[in-house]
TORPA-4810 file (N, C-alpha, C, O; in nm, 3 decimals):
<nodes>
NODE_1_-8.382_5.600_-11.022_-8.442_5.457_-11.050_-8.567_5.458_-11.158_-8.659_5.539_-11.162_C
NODE_2_-8.551_5.381_-11.219_-8.633_5.363_-11.337_-8.769_5.316_-11.294_-8.860_5.310_-11.377_Y
NODE_3_-8.790_5.279_-11.158_-8.933_5.214_-11.133_-8.973_5.328_-11.050_-9.064_5.297_-10.973_D
NODE_4_-8.935_5.447_-11.040_-8.972_5.572_-10.969_-8.961_5.580_-10.810_-9.017_5.660_-10.734_A
NODE_5_-8.872_5.473_-10.778_-8.857_5.474_-10.618_-8.767_5.583_-10.573_-8.680_5.613_-10.655_S
NODE_6_-8.768_5.645_-10.467_-8.685_5.752_-10.441_-8.533_5.720_-10.432_-8.487_5.613_-10.391_P
NODE_7_-8.460_5.827_-10.476_-8.327_5.849_-10.461_-8.273_5.883_-10.327_-8.275_6.004_-10.302_W
NODE_8_-8.221_5.800_-10.230_-8.201_5.836_-10.089_-8.105_5.753_-10.025_-8.088_5.634_-10.054_A
NODE_9_-8.034_5.824_-9.926_-7.932_5.723_-9.846_-8.021_5.599_-9.797_-8.142_5.599_-9.772_P
NODE_10_-7.938_5.506_-9.792_-8.018_5.383_-9.724_-8.124_5.401_-9.608_-8.245_5.378_-9.613_Y
NODE_11_-8.050_5.447_-9.505_-8.142_5.479_-9.395_-8.277_5.547_-9.414_-8.384_5.508_-9.368_E
NODE_12_-8.257_5.647_-9.482_-8.379_5.746_-9.537_-8.457_5.642_-9.612_-8.573_5.627_-9.573_E
NODE_13_-8.419_5.570_-9.706_-8.488_5.502_-9.801_-8.571_5.388_-9.702_-8.689_5.360_-9.724_F
NODE_14_-8.509_5.339_-9.611_-8.562_5.223_-9.533_-8.683_5.295_-9.459_-8.796_5.245_-9.455_N
NODE_15_-8.652_5.410_-9.404_-8.766_5.487_-9.334_-8.881_5.503_-9.440_-8.993_5.459_-9.417_L
NODE_16_-8.854_5.561_-9.544_-8.965_5.572_-9.653_-9.048_5.461_-9.677_-9.171_5.466_-9.680_L
NODE_17_-8.969_5.343_-9.698_-9.049_5.219_-9.715_-9.118_5.144_-9.583_-9.212_5.065_-9.592_L
NODE_18_-9.053_5.182_-9.460_-9.122_5.102_-9.352_-9.212_5.203_-9.280_-9.297_5.164_-9.201_L
NODE_19_-9.194_5.332_-9.307_-9.282_5.438_-9.228_-9.432_5.405_-9.217_-9.499_5.414_-9.115_G
NODE_20_-9.477_5.365_-9.345_-9.632_5.336_-9.359_-9.676_5.215_-9.255_-9.793_5.201_-9.220_P
NODE_21_-9.587_5.142_-9.219_-9.596_5.028_-9.131_-9.575_5.051_-9.005_-9.579_4.957_-8.924_A
NODE_22_-9.546_5.193_-8.962_-9.556_5.228_-8.822_-9.414_5.212_-8.782_-9.396_5.234_-8.662_G
NODE_23_-9.297_5.178_-8.856_-9.173_5.145_-8.803_-9.099_5.278_-8.848_-9.094_5.319_-8.963_I
NODE_24_-9.043_5.338_-8.735_-8.965_5.449_-8.733_-8.839_5.445_-8.684_-8.816_5.376_-8.585_S
NODE_25_-8.745_5.512_-8.742_-8.613_5.534_-8.681_-8.601_5.569_-8.544_-8.699_5.623_-8.491_G
NODE_26_-8.496_5.548_-8.475_-8.468_5.597_-8.343_-8.390_5.710_-8.330_-8.370_5.765_-8.438_G
NODE_27_-8.340_5.762_-8.236_-8.263_5.850_-8.224_-8.146_5.863_-8.332_-8.071_5.767_-8.348_P
NODE_28_-8.130_5.974_-8.403_-8.005_5.968_-8.503_-7.890_6.040_-8.468_-7.888_6.156_-8.426_R
NODE_29_-7.788_5.960_-8.487_-7.639_6.008_-8.461_-7.606_6.134_-8.563_-7.634_6.123_-8.683_V
NODE_30_-7.552_6.239_-8.517_-7.500_6.311_-8.641_-7.403_6.251_-8.728_-7.315_6.173_-8.690_P
NODE_31_-7.423_6.294_-8.852_-7.337_6.199_-8.960_-7.191_6.224_-8.927_-7.112_6.130_-8.932_P
NODE_32_-7.146_6.363_-8.890_-7.007_6.383_-8.857_-6.953_6.284_-8.729_-6.842_6.235_-8.714_K
NODE_33_-7.040_6.276_-8.667_-7.009_6.184_-8.523_-6.992_6.040_-8.586_-6.887_5.980_-8.566_L
NODE_34_-7.089_5.986_-8.657_-7.093_5.854_-8.683_-6.970_5.829_-8.794_-6.915_5.719_-8.799_S
NODE_35_-6.937_5.929_-8.874_-6.821_5.907_-8.956_-6.682_5.902_-8.857_-6.588_5.827_-8.884_A
NODE_36_-6.684_5.976_-8.759_-6.584_5.965_-8.676_-6.551_5.839_-8.604_-6.438_5.798_-8.580_L
NODE_37_-6.693_5.769_-8.565_-6.676_5.658_-8.476_-6.633_5.548_-8.595_-6.554_5.459_-8.565_L
NODE_38_-6.680_5.555_-8.715_-6.642_5.439_-8.826_-6.506_5.462_-8.837_-6.433_5.363_-8.840_A
NODE_39_-6.456_5.572_-8.844_-6.310_5.588_-8.886_-6.221_5.525_-8.754_-6.124_5.452_-8.769_W
NODE_40_-6.272_5.568_-8.630_-6.207_5.511_-8.518_-6.196_5.364_-8.523_-6.091_5.300_-8.518_F
NODE_41_-6.326_5.314_-8.536_-6.339_5.169_-8.537_-6.217_5.106_-8.643_-6.136_5.021_-8.607_N
NODE_42_-6.222_5.159_-8.763_-6.130_5.106_-8.868_-5.988_5.131_-8.811_-5.913_5.035_-8.829_G
NODE_43_-5.939_5.227_-8.754_-5.817_5.233_-8.688_-5.809_5.127_-8.590_-5.718_5.044_-8.595_V
NODE_44_-5.905_5.124_-8.492_-5.873_5.016_-8.367_-5.870_4.893_-8.437_-5.785_4.816_-8.393_L
NODE_45_-5.932_4.855_-8.525_-5.929_4.712_-8.591_-5.783_4.686_-8.641_-5.720_4.583_-8.618_R
NODE_46_-5.743_4.780_-8.703_-5.603_4.774_-8.775_-5.490_4.758_-8.653_-5.412_4.664_-8.647_A
NODE_47_-5.495_4.856_-8.566_-5.405_4.859_-8.461_-5.412_4.721_-8.387_-5.310_4.652_-8.376_V
NODE_48_-5.548_4.677_-8.332_-5.537_4.549_-8.260_-5.522_4.427_-8.338_-5.507_4.318_-8.281_L
NODE_49_-5.526_4.440_-8.480_-5.492_4.319_-8.549_-5.345_4.286_-8.555_-5.299_4.176_-8.585_G
NODE_50_-5.271_4.403_-8.522_-5.108_4.384_-8.548_-5.073_4.310_-8.398_-4.956_4.278_-8.375_R
NODE_51_-5.175_4.285_-8.300_-5.147_4.229_-8.186_-5.225_4.095_-8.184_-5.235_4.033_-8.079_F
NODE_52_-5.277_4.051_-8.295_-5.356_3.940_-8.303_-5.493_3.932_-8.246_-5.550_3.825_-8.226_G
NODE_53_-5.547_4.058_-8.219_-5.682_4.070_-8.174_-5.774_4.097_-8.289_-5.775_4.211_-8.335_V
NODE_54_-5.844_4.014_-8.336_-5.936_4.036_-8.459_-6.068_4.071_-8.414_-6.104_4.016_-8.310_F
NODE_55_-6.150_4.154_-8.472_-6.283_4.177_-8.451_-6.319_4.266_-8.564_-6.235_4.333_-8.624_F
NODE_56_-6.462_4.267_-8.595_-6.516_4.310_-8.720_-6.625_4.395_-8.666_-6.731_4.343_-8.632_A
NODE_57_-6.607_4.521_-8.657_-6.708_4.632_-8.611_-6.812_4.637_-8.708_-6.792_4.634_-8.829_P
NODE_58_-6.928_4.644_-8.650_-7.045_4.675_-8.746_-7.028_4.826_-8.810_-7.057_4.848_-8.927_L
NODE_59_-6.981_4.919_-8.728_-6.979_5.053_-8.788_-6.839_5.052_-8.836_-6.755_5.034_-8.748_L
NODE_60_-6.798_5.066_-8.952_-6.657_5.085_-9.008_-6.660_5.194_-9.122_-6.767_5.245_-9.156_N
NODE_61_-6.561_5.222_-9.170_-6.569_5.315_-9.292_-6.634_5.262_-9.405_-6.691_5.343_-9.478_P
NODE_62_-6.638_5.141_-9.434_-6.714_5.089_-9.534_-6.867_5.104_-9.510_-6.940_5.170_-9.583_Y
NODE_63_-6.905_5.039_-9.408_-7.051_5.034_-9.367_-7.107_5.165_-9.373_-7.219_5.187_-9.418_T
NODE_64_-7.014_5.273_-9.317_-7.066_5.392_-9.300_-7.098_5.451_-9.442_-7.204_5.507_-9.472_W
NODE_65_-7.006_5.434_-9.515_-7.018_5.491_-9.665_-7.134_5.446_-9.738_-7.205_5.520_-9.806_A
NODE_66_-7.154_5.301_-9.719_-7.280_5.246_-9.789_-7.405_5.302_-9.731_-7.499_5.330_-9.805_V
NODE_67_-7.412_5.320_-9.601_-7.532_5.375_-9.516_-7.555_5.520_-9.554_-7.670_5.563_-9.562_A
NODE_68_-7.456_5.592_-9.577_-7.473_5.732_-9.595_-7.467_5.786_-9.762_-7.480_5.904_-9.793_S
NODE_69_-7.451_5.698_-9.839_-7.442_5.732_-9.968_-7.583_5.715_-10.043_-7.622_5.599_-10.041_T
NODE_70_-7.667_5.803_-10.108_-7.758_5.799_-10.180_-7.762_5.675_-10.293_-7.656_5.650_-10.350_P
NODE_71_-7.847_5.620_-10.317_-7.828_5.510_-10.436_-7.969_5.516_-10.497_-8.070_5.570_-10.451_F
NODE_72_-7.952_5.440_-10.629_-8.056_5.394_-10.688_-8.024_5.288_-10.775_-7.913_5.282_-10.827_S
NODE_73_-8.115_5.202_-10.795_-8.108_5.094_-10.891_-8.151_5.116_-11.034_-8.263_5.152_-11.070_V
NODE_74_-8.029_5.085_-11.124_-8.069_5.109_-11.273_-8.107_4.967_-11.326_-8.031_4.870_-11.323_R
NODE_75_-8.233_4.966_-11.375_-8.291_4.842_-11.450_-8.290_4.836_-11.597_-8.335_4.739_-11.658_T
NODE_76_-8.238_4.938_-11.654_-8.254_4.951_-11.792_-8.191_4.834_-11.867_-8.236_4.785_-11.971_A
NODE_77_-8.082_4.793_-11.804_-8.027_4.660_-11.879_-8.128_4.549_-11.877_-8.169_4.488_-11.976_K
NODE_78_-8.162_4.533_-11.762_-8.260_4.415_-11.715_-8.411_4.431_-11.815_-8.481_4.337_-11.854_A
NODE_79_-8.429_4.556_-11.837_-8.542_4.583_-11.912_-8.506_4.555_-12.061_-8.574_4.482_-12.132_E
NODE_80_-8.394_4.617_-12.101_-8.344_4.595_-12.243_-8.332_4.435_-12.271_-8.401_4.379_-12.356_R
NODE_81_-8.242_4.373_-12.192_-8.199_4.218_-12.226_-8.306_4.112_-12.187_-8.329_4.020_-12.264_E
NODE_82_-8.379_4.124_-12.057_-8.461_4.031_-12.024_-8.625_4.056_-12.015_-8.701_3.971_-11.969_L
NODE_83_-8.668_4.187_-12.068_-8.766_4.234_-12.057_-8.857_4.267_-11.922_-8.976_4.244_-11.903_G
NODE_84_-8.766_4.326_-11.838_-8.803_4.331_-11.703_-8.883_4.461_-11.691_-8.850_4.568_-11.743_Y
NODE_85_-8.992_4.437_-11.615_-9.070_4.570_-11.585_-9.126_4.550_-11.430_-9.181_4.444_-11.399_R
NODE_86_-9.111_4.641_-11.349_-9.163_4.635_-11.216_-9.312_4.597_-11.212_-9.397_4.651_-11.283_P
NODE_87_-9.336_4.488_-11.114_-9.492_4.439_-11.117_-9.550_4.532_-11.051_-9.670_4.535_-11.078_L
NODE_88_-9.506_4.638_-10.949_-9.595_4.732_-10.900_-9.534_4.860_-10.901_-9.411_4.862_-10.917_F
NODE_89_-9.603_4.979_-10.885_-9.550_5.114_-10.873_-9.479_5.114_-10.738_-9.498_5.029_-10.651_S
NODE_90_-9.399_5.213_-10.729_-9.335_5.243_-10.583_-9.418_5.247_-10.485_-9.403_5.176_-10.387_W
NODE_91_-9.530_5.342_-10.499_-9.622_5.348_-10.396_-9.717_5.228_-10.367_-9.753_5.204_-10.252_E
NODE_92_-9.760_5.146_-10.485_-9.814_5.013_-10.453_-9.735_4.929_-10.381_-9.786_4.853_-10.298_E
NODE_93_-9.600_4.932_-10.404_-9.503_4.844_-10.331_-9.485_4.872_-10.190_-9.476_4.789_-10.100_A
NODE_94_-9.482_5.012_-10.178_-9.458_5.044_-10.016_-9.584_5.007_-9.950_-9.583_4.960_-9.836_R
NODE_95_-9.700_5.028_-10.018_-9.813_4.984_-9.936_-9.821_4.833_-9.917_-9.845_4.787_-9.805_E
NODE_96_-9.806_4.768_-10.007_-9.786_4.618_-9.992_-9.695_4.553_-9.891_-9.720_4.446_-9.834_R
NODE_97_-9.591_4.626_-9.875_-9.487_4.598_-9.799_-9.523_4.637_-9.670_-9.476_4.563_-9.583_T
NODE_98_-9.603_4.744_-9.623_-9.629_4.796_-9.504_-9.760_4.708_-9.443_-9.770_4.689_-9.322_A
NODE_99_-9.849_4.661_-9.531_-9.958_4.570_-9.506_-9.884_4.428_-9.481_-9.922_4.369_-9.380_G
NODE_100_-9.795_4.372_-9.550_-9.734_4.265_-9.496_-9.684_4.263_-9.357_-9.708_4.174_-9.275_W
NODE_101_-9.600_4.388_-9.333_-9.529_4.413_-9.217_-9.638_4.407_-9.089_-9.628_4.346_-8.982_L
NODE_102_-9.732_4.481_-9.131_-9.845_4.498_-9.010_-9.909_4.353_-8.989_-9.941_4.310_-8.878_R
NODE_103_-9.924_4.285_-9.104_-9.978_4.138_-9.075_-9.884_4.049_-8.997_-9.921_3.959_-8.923_Q
NODE_104_-9.762_4.083_-9.021_-9.655_3.993_-8.922_-9.659_4.031_-8.799_-9.648_3.948_-8.709_L
NODE_105_-9.676_4.175_-8.770_-9.684_4.222_-8.630_-9.803_4.162_-8.560_-9.796_4.126_-8.443_D
NODE_106_-9.912_4.150_-8.631_-10.037_4.083_-8.568_-10.039_3.929_-8.541_-10.126_3.871_-8.478_G
NODE_107_-9.928_3.871_-8.600_-9.930_3.727_-8.594_-9.870_3.676_-8.473_-9.864_3.555_-8.454_A
</nodes>
């Protein structure tokens, strides 16, 4: 990332962002098990679809791939073409977000 935010899988990033507000993740399913469940849901959806039963499982191969893939946001083009600069450092943004969430919790 160009704004110094961490490069991490989606779930870990959320925990890094929300941890200072006291929000922690629950029990974690082992990655191989969640991948297997996502694959199974994908197969089940395809098989049932042939019988006219349609459902959209929350955990499927696509959502598993998104949640388990490290990501970063490249802002170079926005900086170059639009003059974008982050308003806050990663650390300050994380603390401000945590403060906002604590404020919501007390409301």
